[in-house]
Residue, then its C-alpha position, 0 to 999 in steps of 0.5 A: m499441633r495441628r498443621s494449617n490447611g493454607f499455603t506456606l510462602v514457600e508453596l505459594l512462591v512456587v505456584i506463582g512461579i509456575i504461573g509465570v512460566l505458563v504465561a511466558l509460554l502462552l504469550p507468544a502463542v496468543q500473539a501469533a494467533r492474533e497476527a495470523a488473525r490480522r493477517t487473514q483480515c488483510n488477505n480478505n481486504l485485498k480480495q475485496i479490493a481485487l474483486a472491486l478492480h474487476n467490477y471496474e474493468q468490466v464497466h470501464k473496459v480498463f483498470p483505474p489508474s494509480s493517478t488521474s494526473r500525468f507522470g511527475a504531478g503531485v501534491w508538491g505542485w499545489p495549489g498550481s492554477g486552481p482546483t480544476d488544474p489537470n496536473l493536480h486532479l490526483h484522484s487515486f485508484a482507491s478513490l476511483l474504486l469506491p462505488y465498486i466496493e460498496q462505498e457509493t455514499l462516500a463516492r458521492e461525496i467526492d467532487y471528481r470534477v476538481s483536485a483530490l486535494a481541494p477543499e470540497n474533498r477534504e471531508a471525504a479524504s478524512t474518512i478512515l476506511p477499514f478495507y483500506r487498512c491493514p489490521s496489523y498497521s499501528g502508525p498514524d491515521f492521518s499524514d503529517v507530511p508538511l506538503y499536505v499540512t502546510n502547503v495544502g493546509y489540511d492535517r487530516f488526510a487519512i492513510r491507506n495501506y495498499v498501493t498498486l505496483g506500477a513499474r519495475t523501477v521508480l524511473g518507470l514511475s516518473g515517466a522517463v521510460p515506459a512503466e511495465g505494471v497494471m496501474f500507473p499515472q493515467s494508465r489505461i490497461g485493461f485485461r487484454d493488455v496483461i499478456d503475461g497472464t493474470s495469475n502471473t502479474i501483480a496489481f496491488a501490494e501492501t504498504r506500511e508507509e505512514r506518511s505519504s500514503i494518503w488514499i484519496d491522493g494519486t501522488s504516491a499511490a503506485v510503487a516499484s518492484r526495486w527500491m530507489n538507488p540514487t547512486a545507480p544511474p541510469t535505472f536508479a534501481g536497487d539490487t534487491v526487491s523493495i518489499n520492507y526495504t527502507p528507505y524505499f525513496p529517500g526524501g529531498l533527492f528532487p524538488n518535485s518529489i515526496g519522500q517514502a520510507y516504505g514501498p511494498s511493504s508490511r508489519h507482517p513478519g518476513g514480507a508482504q501480501h500481494a493481490f494479483v490481477d486474477g484476484s488471488v492473494h500471495f504473501l511474498a518474502e522480502t528475501m525473494d529473487a529480485a528477478v522473479y519479483d520484476a517479472l511478476t510486476t510486468r504485464a507483458g514482459g514474456e518472463v518465465v516465472g520461477d517459484y516465489 
């Protein structure tokens, strides 16, 4: 009897099994390659934002503030006395940098004379800007926070994934003590003020915050190097770095506040990327020494920065 040239069932099952093993071995490598590509794009985003920061400083002699409104002012005050209420002006660093990141057309659509949240600015505020978004981010495109959706009455405020590192603690971002960073509400800091050195001072950090990180709005545009610990007065500072710590700022603690699940953070495993004032970008681990992260946050703390 002549033997068939086809595969037997056993041989076919063996081949399928081998293919399954190869796929299982290759899939993590493919996923790692994709994450490496996303991380590289995120790095490039931060470099472009840092370049825009330099160009802004050349023109204005100061860096943009995280918010054009004062400490303690935010979306919770809407509508205030109206769209020209200075406490609700709230244009963020991301809004102010647009002309310096090749977005002059979008900047011209924004009326900077009125609030970032005003009806005149909502069409622009709904624009999803790829250079303000990390490719690894997988959250919603628009905020669903009731302060925006219900109080302001708009459900298409677009999310960003980059924030300024404005102070060591949220107390510094409240205005109760001086903010030690480079960009915070109504800041007017320039290169001349970065005494610790531009290569030793962080300007921007990634964030994976999905709800309160609105690109046009300065309410939550600055974060701190320590997470908020309500049981640790008077600084209310957590004992570890805020990188990937959740909840970074628990909601409902104060009537005039907005909850943030994350401060400096990312979906890249193990830490988040940070842009320094000199334009360099570094990946900082969520396990790094808290004192070193504090030192990199301050612009004129005089600290000796160790390894990071």
